[in-house]
C-alpha positions, 0 to 999 in steps of 0.5 A: 472509446477508451484508448488502447491499454499501455503496459510495462513489465517491471521485473526486479532482481535483488538490488538496493537500487530497485527501479520499483522505488522511484516508480512508486514515488513518481506514481504517488507524486503524480497522483491527482485524484486517488490512490487505492492500494491493496498490500498483503505486507506493508512495511515501506521505507520512510520516503514512500510513507511520506509520499503517501502522506503528501499526496493525501495532504494535497487532496488526493484520496489515498486508501490502503487495504491491509490485512486484518490478520496475516500469515506473517503477524510480525509484518502486520505489526510493522504495517500498524506502526505507520497507522498514526502518521498515515491517518493523521495525514488523511489516509484512509486505512481499512483492514480486510476481515475474515480472509488472509489478504494476499493481493498486491495491487494499486490503482491510481486516478482510476487509469493506472494500475500496478498488479504483481507479486511485489509487496511494499516491504524491504524484502520484496523491493530489495531482495526478492525476485518479483514481477509486476505489470503496470497498465494504463487503462481506464477500463482496467482502472475502473474494474480495479476500483470496483474490486477495491470497493468490494473489499471495503464492504468486508473491512474495518475502517481504522479511526485515528481517534480510536487508534490513538487510544490503543494500549501502550504495549501495542504502541511499544511493540509496533514501534520496536517492530518498525525499527526492525522492518529492514530485516523483515 
């Protein structure tokens, strides 16, 4: 029988010292088996990107589910500016087809889940009023992974070799947007 679930509420107010950033760093660095992250808007700071890459390089299966189309196209461009770095580190990236993805979830080692309104972008972490719940539960973690696997069936996996062949214009626009991500 599973131990009882442990829960913590993470409420963020506008501040440059958000408690969410150190929590995410700790979760990424302590992951042993897997990180499955689904985000509507993905434009994190360089440290969080590097933490995901480090986790992947040390053998953690890191998978990102991001939108194939977005209601904020500039944020999709910002997310894509990280693809080459992440893919080169072994991170698997999927773009969800046919829907506008609005989930903001993460499950680590199939026993720690983060669910809420917080995206991995500057506005969400530093400027918005956001709330998320952190739940330590094998049962919920299993359900979260099942939902992630479902979305994988309706997604396109991004291939590093193909990604590197994208047009120069796409590369330039993604680079430019990534430099302005602090304003998004």
